[in-house]
C-alpha positions as CSV (number, residue, x, y, z in Angstrom):
1,M,-12.2,-10.8,-8.1
2,A,-9.3,-10.0,-10.4
3,S,-9.7,-7.9,-13.5
4,E,-10.5,-9.7,-16.8
5,A,-7.0,-8.7,-18.0
6,V,-5.5,-11.0,-15.4
7,R,-6.5,-14.6,-15.0
8,L,-5.4,-16.1,-11.7
9,S,-3.9,-19.6,-12.0
10,N,-4.9,-21.8,-9.0
11,P,-6.7,-19.0,-7.1
12,D,-7.6,-21.3,-4.2
13,K,-3.9,-22.1,-3.5
14,V,-3.3,-21.2,0.2
15,L,-0.3,-18.9,0.6
16,Y,-0.7,-18.2,4.3
17,P,-1.7,-21.6,5.8
18,A,-2.2,-20.4,9.4
19,A,-4.9,-18.0,8.1
20,G,-6.2,-20.0,5.1
21,F,-5.3,-16.8,3.0
22,T,-5.3,-17.8,-0.6
23,K,-3.8,-16.4,-3.8
24,A,-7.3,-15.0,-4.6
25,D,-7.3,-13.2,-1.2
26,V,-3.8,-11.7,-2.0
27,A,-5.1,-10.5,-5.4
28,D,-8.3,-9.1,-3.8
29,Y,-6.3,-7.2,-1.2
30,Y,-3.9,-5.7,-3.8
31,R,-6.8,-4.7,-6.1
32,A,-8.6,-3.0,-3.2
33,A,-5.4,-1.2,-2.0
34,S,-4.3,-0.2,-5.6
35,P,-5.7,3.4,-5.5
36,V,-3.2,4.2,-2.6
37,L,-0.5,1.7,-3.4
38,V,0.1,2.3,-7.1
39,P,1.2,6.0,-6.7
40,H,3.9,4.8,-4.3
41,L,5.3,2.3,-6.8
42,R,4.8,4.2,-10.1
43,G,8.0,4.9,-12.1
44,K,10.2,2.9,-9.7
45,A,12.2,-0.2,-10.2
46,L,10.6,-3.0,-8.2
47,T,12.2,-6.0,-6.6
48,L,9.8,-8.9,-6.0
49,R,9.9,-11.3,-3.2
50,R,8.1,-14.4,-4.4
51,F,6.7,-17.3,-2.4
52,P,5.6,-19.9,-4.9
53,D,4.7,-22.4,-2.1
54,G,3.4,-19.9,0.3
55,V,5.0,-18.3,3.4
56,E,6.0,-21.7,4.9
57,G,7.9,-22.6,1.7
58,G,11.0,-21.1,0.2
59,S,11.2,-17.6,-1.3
60,F,13.4,-15.7,-3.7
61,F,14.1,-12.1,-4.7
62,E,13.6,-11.2,-8.3
63,K,15.0,-7.9,-9.6
64,R,14.6,-8.6,-13.3
65,C,11.1,-8.4,-14.6
66,P,10.2,-12.0,-15.7
67,S,10.6,-12.6,-19.4
68,H,7.0,-13.9,-19.6
69,A,5.6,-10.6,-18.4
70,P,2.6,-9.4,-20.6
71,D,3.4,-6.5,-22.9
72,W,1.2,-4.2,-20.8
73,V,3.4,-4.6,-17.7
74,A,5.6,-1.5,-17.6
75,T,9.4,-2.0,-17.2
76,V,12.2,0.4,-16.4
77,D,15.9,0.2,-17.1
78,V,18.3,-0.2,-14.2
79,T,22.0,0.3,-14.5
80,Q,24.2,-1.6,-12.0
81,A,27.4,-0.4,-10.5
82,S,29.3,-2.7,-12.9
83,G,27.7,-0.8,-15.8
84,A,25.5,-3.8,-16.8
85,S,21.8,-3.1,-17.1
86,Y,18.5,-5.0,-16.8
87,R,14.8,-4.3,-17.0
88,A,12.8,-4.2,-13.8
89,C,9.0,-4.3,-13.4
90,S,7.3,-1.0,-12.6
91,V,3.7,-0.9,-11.2
92,E,1.6,1.6,-13.2
93,N,-1.9,0.2,-12.6
94,A,-4.0,-2.2,-10.6
95,D,-3.7,-5.0,-13.2
96,T,0.0,-5.1,-12.7
97,L,-0.5,-5.7,-9.0
98,L,-2.9,-8.5,-9.8
99,W,-0.4,-10.1,-12.2
100,L,2.2,-9.9,-9.5
101,A,-0.2,-11.6,-7.0
102,N,-0.6,-14.4,-9.5
103,L,3.2,-14.8,-9.3
104,A,2.9,-15.1,-5.5
105,A,5.0,-11.9,-5.3
106,L,3.7,-11.2,-1.8
107,E,6.3,-8.6,-0.9
108,L,7.0,-5.5,-3.1
109,H,10.3,-3.7,-2.6
110,P,10.8,-0.5,-4.7
111,S,13.8,1.7,-5.0
112,L,13.8,5.0,-3.2
113,A,14.4,6.8,-6.5
114,R,12.4,7.0,-9.7
115,A,13.9,5.1,-12.6
116,E,14.2,8.3,-14.7
117,Q,16.4,9.9,-11.9
118,P,18.2,7.0,-10.3
119,E,20.6,9.1,-8.4
120,Q,17.9,11.3,-6.8
121,P,16.0,9.6,-4.0
122,T,12.5,11.0,-3.4
123,A,12.8,10.3,0.4
124,M,15.3,9.4,3.1
125,V,14.4,6.4,5.2
126,F,15.3,5.2,8.8
127,D,14.7,1.5,9.2
128,L,14.2,0.8,13.0
129,D,14.8,-2.8,13.8
130,P,14.4,-4.0,17.4
131,G,16.7,-6.7,18.9
132,A,14.8,-8.8,21.4
133,P,13.7,-8.3,24.0
134,A,13.2,-4.8,22.5
135,A,10.1,-4.7,20.4
136,V,7.9,-2.2,18.5
137,G,7.3,-0.1,21.6
138,E,11.0,0.7,21.8
139,C,11.0,1.5,18.0
140,A,8.1,3.9,18.6
141,E,10.1,5.7,21.3
142,V,13.0,6.1,18.8
143,A,10.7,7.1,16.0
144,C,9.2,9.9,18.2
145,A,12.6,11.1,19.2
146,L,13.7,11.1,15.5
147,R,10.6,13.1,14.6
148,A,11.5,15.7,17.2
149,L,15.1,15.9,16.0
150,L,14.0,16.3,12.4
151,A,11.5,19.0,13.3
152,R,14.4,21.0,14.9
153,L,16.1,20.8,11.6
154,G,13.0,22.0,9.7
155,L,12.1,18.6,8.3
156,E,8.8,16.7,8.4
157,C,8.6,12.9,8.5
158,V,6.0,10.1,8.2
159,A,6.1,6.7,10.0
160,K,4.9,3.2,9.0
161,T,5.2,-0.2,10.3
162,S,7.6,-2.5,8.5
163,G,4.9,-5.2,8.6
164,Q,7.3,-7.3,10.7
165,K,9.0,-6.4,13.9
166,G,9.9,-2.7,13.5
167,L,9.0,0.7,12.2
168,Q,10.3,2.9,9.4
169,V,10.4,6.7,9.3
170,Y,10.5,8.4,5.9
171,V,11.6,12.0,5.2
172,P,10.1,13.2,1.9
173,F,12.2,15.4,-0.3
174,N,10.8,15.3,-3.8
175,S,13.4,17.8,-4.7
176,P,17.0,17.6,-5.9
177,I,19.2,15.6,-3.5
178,D,21.5,12.6,-3.9
179,F,22.0,9.3,-2.1
180,D,25.4,10.4,-0.7
181,T,23.7,13.2,1.1
182,T,20.8,11.2,2.5
183,K,23.1,8.4,3.6
184,R,25.4,10.8,5.4
185,L,22.5,12.7,7.0
186,S,20.7,9.5,8.2
187,H,23.9,8.2,9.7
188,T,24.7,11.5,11.4
189,L,21.2,11.8,12.9
190,G,21.4,8.1,14.0
191,L,24.6,8.9,15.9
192,V,22.8,11.9,17.5
193,L,20.1,9.5,18.7
194,V,22.7,7.1,20.0
195,E,23.9,9.9,22.3
196,Q,20.4,11.0,23.2
197,L,18.9,7.6,23.9
198,H,21.9,5.6,25.1
199,P,21.9,2.7,25.5
200,L,18.7,2.1,23.6
201,V,19.9,2.9,20.1
202,V,22.7,1.5,18.0
203,T,23.8,2.3,14.4
204,T,26.4,-0.5,13.9
205,M,25.7,-3.4,11.7
206,A,27.0,-6.1,14.1
207,K,24.1,-8.2,15.4
208,S,26.0,-8.8,18.6
209,E,25.4,-5.1,19.5
210,R,21.7,-5.2,19.0
211,H,20.4,-7.2,21.9
212,G,17.7,-5.2,23.7
213,R,18.4,-2.2,21.4
214,V,16.9,-0.6,18.3
215,F,19.2,-0.7,15.3
216,I,18.8,2.4,13.1
217,D,19.6,1.1,9.6
218,W,20.7,4.2,7.7
219,S,22.4,2.1,5.0
220,Q,19.0,1.7,3.2
221,N,19.7,5.1,1.7
222,D,21.6,3.7,-1.3
223,R,20.9,3.4,-5.0
224,I,21.3,-0.4,-4.9
225,K,19.0,-0.9,-1.9
226,T,15.2,-1.3,-1.9
227,T,12.8,-1.0,1.0
228,V,9.5,-2.7,1.5
229,S,6.7,-0.6,0.1
230,V,4.0,0.9,2.2
231,Y,0.8,-1.3,1.9
232,S,2.9,-4.3,0.9
233,L,2.0,-7.6,2.4
234,R,4.7,-9.3,4.5
235,A,5.6,-13.0,4.7
236,R,4.6,-13.8,8.3
237,P,2.5,-16.8,9.5
238,L,-0.5,-14.5,9.5
239,P,-0.8,-11.9,6.6
240,S,0.3,-8.5,7.8
241,V,0.8,-5.2,6.0
242,S,3.4,-2.4,6.1
243,T,1.0,0.2,7.4
244,P,1.3,4.0,7.6
245,L,0.8,5.4,11.1
246,A,-0.5,8.7,12.5
247,W,1.9,10.2,15.0
248,D,-0.5,10.1,17.8
249,E,-0.8,6.3,17.5
250,T,2.9,6.0,17.3
251,E,3.2,8.0,20.5
252,K,0.7,5.8,22.2
253,A,2.7,2.7,21.2
254,V,5.8,3.7,23.1
255,G,6.6,0.9,25.5
256,A,4.1,-1.5,23.9
257,G,5.0,-5.2,23.3
258,A,5.6,-7.2,20.2
259,G,1.9,-7.6,19.3
260,A,1.2,-3.8,18.9
261,L,0.9,-2.1,15.6
262,V,0.2,-5.2,13.6
263,F,-2.4,-4.8,11.0
264,S,-4.2,-7.4,8.8
265,P,-5.1,-6.7,5.2
266,A,-8.7,-6.2,6.2
267,E,-7.8,-3.7,8.9
268,V,-5.6,-1.8,6.5
269,L,-8.4,-1.5,3.9
270,G,-10.6,-0.2,6.7
271,R,-8.0,2.4,7.7
272,I,-7.7,3.5,4.1
273,Q,-11.5,3.9,3.8
274,A,-11.7,5.9,7.0
275,G,-8.6,8.1,6.7
276,G,-7.3,7.9,3.1
277,D,-3.6,7.5,2.5
278,L,-1.7,8.5,5.6
279,F,1.5,8.1,3.7
280,A,0.5,10.6,1.0
281,P,3.0,13.3,2.3
282,V,5.9,11.1,1.1
283,L,4.6,11.7,-2.4
284,E,3.4,15.3,-2.0
285,R,5.7,17.1,0.5
286,R,8.6,19.0,-1.0
287,Q,11.5,19.7,1.4
288,Q,15.0,21.0,1.1
289,L,18.0,21.0,3.5
290,N,18.4,24.2,5.4
291,E,21.7,25.8,6.4
292,E,21.7,24.2,9.8
293,V,21.5,20.7,8.2
294,R,24.2,21.6,5.7
295,R,26.5,22.8,8.6
296,L,25.8,19.5,10.3
297,L,27.0,17.6,7.2
298,S,30.0,19.8,6.5
299,P,33.5,18.4,7.3
300,K,34.6,19.4,10.8
301,R,37.6,21.7,10.8
């Protein structure tokens, strides 16, 4: 059950009707996952996706930390492109996760940068989104090709499920780099994969181009964008989780159908108990761009 610091209102309210998964179940999952989840959220501005009436009801995104937040909930300042600023929630402890669960904030979407260094992303992300009939198996093929491409450039990466249809590949930096660089690099590498894996891959935003292909969304590498957190629940009929993957299981998923690589909260907690945080390299690994990457990004003469 939740900590005494957080009292759940209406704990028996069902938020995932198809599974009978209640608000108390959401809170219990986030409490159990907090040792590995909190480090990935700490110090970052958080956008909440709230489902007051459960996943079958409406939802809304909330960037500003609610005015009724307890004083022990940490907040960080966010300056918008217009120059205006607001305060966002930042998760520093398990009790904050439980408080968010009480708000039916099922999905947690942090910035790629820490609030104290908003222009410096800690990682670069490739969001792999399949257009039907392509599915997660095609995303796994693209993820493995991307890993090989990054390795040739001296960069390591980590994969996770989006918790919905696709996969996401993160390249940790944890060293000085800016969003302009990560956006240009992710777009450039996406174009390389378009050539390597034609016609499977597309990098254009137009949905008409995505049928049967995997869209590499490089635009997520932006100060104003957020990406669903690892270990966050997702709003599907059955509760699923954005789950870190080992590369061998990603390789085995190549060609698999839409039902592959879907993990329930209980399965994710079992994976954490058995193998720890497979996404820890995103927090710990320090990488820099080598000269080959810099040449790749330099203007062609």
